[in-house]
N, C-alpha and C positions, 0 to 999 in steps of 0.2 A: 351421532356418536356422543359418548358421555365425556369426551375429553374437552379440555379448554382449548379454544381455537386461537392460537397465537403463533406467529412465525418465529419469534425469538422468546425463549422460555427458560426459567431457572428456578432452583430452590432458593429460598431466602431464610436466613437465620432469625429474621425479625418477626416471625409469625408468633402470635400470642393468643391464648385462650380460644383456640379452635377457629380463629378467623381463617377464611380461605387463604391458601398459600400464595405468596407473591411470586408469580412466574415472570420475573423481570429480565433476567439475562441468563438463559439456560446455557450451561457449558457442557457439551457432549463429548468430552475427551476421554471418558471412562476413568477408571481408577481401581484401587485395591484396598481392601480392609481385612484385617485379621478377624476371624470369627471366634468370639469368646467361647471357651470351653471345647473347641474343636481344633484339631491339629492341621488346619488348612486356612486359606484365605479365599475371599470372594473377589473376583476381578470382573469388572464390566467393560464392554467393548466401546470403541469409538462410535458415537451416536447416542450413547447413554451417559448419564451423569455418574460421578463417583458414588459408590454406596456409602451411606451414613447410618448411624445408629438411630433407632426409632425415637420419636418424640411424641408428646401428647398434643398433636395437632389434628383436629377433626374438621372435615368439610361438611357440606350440607347433607350428604347421604353416604355415610361410611359403611354401608352394608357390604360385607365381603362377597366376592363373586369369583368364579373361575378358579376355585380352590383345587390345587393339584399337588401331588407328592412326587418327589424325585430324589436322586441320590448324588452325593458328591464324595462319599467315603464308604467305609465298610458297611454294607447293608445289615450286618449282624448287630451293629451298635449305633447306627445313625440314620437319619432321614431329613429331608428338607421339605418344608411346606411353603407354598408360594400362592399368592392371590393378588387380585386387584380389588378396587372398590367401585361402587356405583358413581361416586364422584372421582375426580382425579386429583383432589387436593388434600385428602386425608394422609397423614404421615404417622399413623399409629399402627405398628405391627407387633402383635403379641400372640403368643400361643399358650394355652394352658392345657395340661394333660395329667393323666394318672394311669396306672396299670389296671387293665380290665377292659372287657368288651361292653359296649352299649351302656356306658355310665351316664348319669345325669350331669348337667353342667355344674351343679354345686359339689360334685365329687372330684372335679378336676382341680387338684390342689397345687400343682407345680406350675408356676408362671415363668415363661421364657421370653424375654424381649428380642426383637428381630432387627431387620435392616430395611432401608428404603433406597430406591433410586428411580430415576425416570429415563425413558428413552423416547426419542423423537421419531415419528413415522407419519405417513400420509393417511388422511381420512377419506371417506367417500365424497367429501365436498371439495377435494383437490387441494386442501390446505394442510399445513403441517400441524401436528398435535404433539403434546407430551403425555405419555401414558405412565402412570405411577405403579411401581411394582413393590410388593411387600414379600419379604422372605424371613422365615425363622428356621434356624438350623438346630436340630437336636442331636447331640452326641452323648456318648457314655450310656446308651440304652442297654438293656439286657437282651441277649440273643434269644430268638424263638419266643418272643413275648408279645402279647397283644396289649395295645394301648388305646385309650379313647382321648380325643382332643377336640378343641375348637380354636378358631382364630378370630382376631378382631381386637377389641380393646374397650377400656372404660374411660369415659371422658370425665376427668376430675373437676372440670370447671362447671358443668351443669348436672353431673351425677348420672348421666345416661350411659347405658351399656350398648355396645355394638358388636355382639359376638355372633358368629356363624352357628349353624346347627352343630351338633356333636357327631363326629365321625370316628371310625375305628380303623386302625392299621396294625400290622405286626411286622416285627423284624425277622430277618433271615435266620435260619437255624445254624447252630454251631455243629458241624458234622463230626468234629472230634468228640464232642460231648454226647451227640445224638447220632450215632452212625447209621441208624435206620431212617434218617430224615428224608422226606420226599418233598419236592417243590414243583410247582406248576408255573411255567412261563408262557404268557400270552404273546403271540406274534401277529403283527398286523402292520399295514402301511398303505399310503396313497389314498387319503380321504379327499383330497382337494376338489372342491366344487360339489361334492356329493354328501352333504352333512346329514341328509335324511337317512341314507344307508349307514353312515358312520354311527348315528345314534342307535340304529337297529343292532349293529355289531357290538357297540358298547354294552347294550343290555344283555346280549348273548354272552359276551365275555364276563360280565359281572356275575351272571348266573353260574358260571363255572368257577368262580372264586379263585382266580390265579394269585400268585404271590408277587409277581413282577410282570410288567408289560414291556415288550421289546417292540419299538416302533421304528420301521425301516425308512422313514422319510416321506417328504411331500405331503405334509398336512394341509398345505395351502397352495394356491395357484401361483402366487408371487409373494415371496417372503416379506416384502416391504409393505404389503397391504394388510392393515391391522384388522379390518372387519372380518376377514376369513379366520384369522387366529381367534377372534372372539367367538365365532361360531364353533370352531374346533374345541376350544376349552370349555365353553358353556355347555355344549352338548355332552361332553364327556365327564363333567364334574361328578356325577354319581359314582363313577368308577374311579376316576383319578384322584379323588379326595381320600380314597381308601387303599389304593394300590399304587405304589411308585412306578414311574415309567422312565426308562432310558431310551435314548433316541439317536439314530444315525441320520445325519443331515442329508437331505435330498437335493437334487439340482434345482427344484423349485423354491427351496428355502433361500437360495442365492446368497448364502453367507450374510443374511440381513441381520441388523441389530435386533429386530423383533424376535428372531429365533434365539439368539444368544441370551436375550434378556428374559425370556419367558419360560425357560426350563434350566434348572441347575444341574450340571453334569460334571463328572470328574475332569481334572486336568484342564486342557484347553477347550473342553466341551466338544471336540471334534474326533480325536483319536485317543482311546482309553480302553481299559479293561476292568472288569468287575467280576468278583466271585459271588455266586448265589447258590447256596447248597453245594452240591457236587459239580455244578456247572461253572465254567469260566466263559464269559462272553467278551470277546474283543469287538470293539466298535470302531469303524473308520469312516472318514469323510472322503467319498470318491468324487466330490465336486468342489475341491478346495479353491480358494481365491487365486492361488498360484498354481496353474495346471502342472507345472514342473514338479510340484510336490508329490504327484502320484508315483513318480519314480524316485523321489528324493525323500523329503521329510515324512510324508505319510507312509511310504513303504518302510522306512526305518522305524517308525513308531509301531507299525504292525509287527515287524520282525522282533522288536524289543519286547513287546507284550507277549508274543508267542513264546519267546525264549523264557521269559519270567514265569509263564504259566505252563511250562512244558510238562510238569508233573500233575496237572489238573486231571481229574477223572474223566470229565466230559468237556470238550472244547468246541465252542461255537464262534463263528465270525459273522457279524452283521454289518452290511453296508448297503447302499441304495441300488446301484446299477448292477445287474446280474452279469457275472462272467459267462454263465450258461443260460440262455433263454431261447425258446423256439417261437416266441410271439412274433407275429408278422409286423409289429410296430417297430420295436427297437431291436430285439434279438440279442445275441451274445455280444458282450463287450470284449473284443479281441485284445485290446490294449491291456485291460485288467487281467485277462488270462495270462498274458505274457509277463506282466509285472508282478502279480500277486499270487497266481496259482502255484508257482514253485514253492512259495512259503507255506501255503496251505498243505501241499503234499509233504514238504519237509517235516512239518510239525504234526502231521496226522490229525488235522482238524476234522471233527466228526460231521459237522453240519454247517453249511453256509446259508445265510438268510438274506434275501433281497426283496426289493419291490420294483418300482420303475415301470416294468411292464404290467399292465392292469389285467392280469389273469392269474391262474393258479397252476404252478408247474412243480413237479418233483423229478429230479434226474435219477438215472441209475448211478451207482457208485462210480466215481471217476478218479483215476490217477493219471495226471497229465491229460492226454487226449484219448486215453483208452478206458473203455467201460470194464469194470471189474465184476467178477462173478459174485462178490460179497462185499458188504460195506465194512467188513473187517479190514480190507485193504484199500478202500477208496472213500472219498468224501461225497456226500449227497448235497446237492444244491437245490434250494427251494426258492421259488418266486411266489410271493403272495401279495401282489400290489392291488388288492381288491377291496379297499376300505371305503369306497364311495366314488372315486374318480371314474370317468367314462371308461367302460370296459374296452379292451383290445381283443383282437382275434388271436386265439391260441394257435399253436402249430405243433410240429413234430420234427425232432432231430434224432440223430443216432443215439444221443445221450438221454432222450426223453423217456421216462418211465410212465408219466401221466401228465396230461395237461387239460385244462378246461377254462373256458372264458366265463368267469363267474366272480361275483363279490365273495370275499372270504376272510376268515381269520383262523388261527390255529392255537392249540394248547400243546405245549411241549412239557411232558412229564419226565422229571429227572429223579432217579434213584441211584444208589451207589452202583448197582449192577445192571441197570437198564435205563435207556432213554427212548421215549416214544413221542411221536407227534401226530395229533389227530386234528384235521381241518374240517371246517363247516362253512356252509353258505349263509347268506344274510337271512334266510328263512329258517335257519337252525338245522337243516338237513346235513347229514354227514357227507363229506367228500371221500370217495372210496380209497384213495391212496395217500398214505402219509409216510411215516418213518418209524422204524423200530430197530434198535441195536442193543446187544447185550455184551457185557464184559464180566469176566470172572473177578 
């Protein structure tokens, strides 16, 4: 591992001129800081330190790695860049950017300083480590605009630069100003333990140039084990450094500090909603730390977001464990059917996206327990837990339109009048059954 091996660790304000940071007394009680220029705050969880503003502290190898984008606010005007370094002692987080695609580094004229925090987790040696996280938050961007950027910093003490490659991203369109706007959402989940397949799917998704990635959980086998997170983010950097990802926590994330520390998400990072083009995506944690939240706080959060987005053109729900699944491994989650499906029916959700079962399934349109003749009156449930974890046997239920035991990902195309989903296997071949729905 590249982390410093100490069982008790902390940030020190006494670091000067790039000397390695003094990890003397780590305090992992979390904390909150207001993000300059953005109308929100960053809160870290217990097990992580409080976030602090960047400083000019450089370790022995400040090369940025595992660069990935995510969202905490309106994707039309904001994005979050996050990364770590080859050492765990660098405390310099900066981003420089400019409007335009594929610009050179010297064209990136706007510099934005970021924030730092550390989180404690176990390494492969069985000891505790602290892993240092860098974040930069960009707000007040222009909708539907392409930007080039790089992350890292300049060491003023020895004059050396430690910047990443230049990457390109774009903001979500403003559908009021651009009513013909079309967006593509990639949908994928359950990579745990299968990072060779994950990298194949990453390349296939990248070739399809989506605007946003929807990840349905279980990136790793155990949320507290950092080496798998390293494989997940390292293998996906070519895609995630250019396309933001939002995430539904899976049962294997186990509400670990590693999960909360390594991806910036709206609200409490567990239950939230986001608009992207004509789509509204509601995300929920169906493995909360308090199981009673499924019928309480989580259900209330889903209901509140459904109500707030009731006028959205297209409505999607993403969580990890499927209400409807014919896999012979887990199958349908009857409790979630009873607790959450009435809300799905009440608010006319078009598409529900899940993982957990490692196969690919598409349901017939459902309203309650009844199959509908058209998806105009029912919700379609999709299981696509095939991003690399060991495959499960598919099955067939009265609700099953199609099922296949295969690795997979999908692209959801959203326009004002139509939403379609096309899925593909890890070899790039098309899966025959997806989703298509039109609205006037």
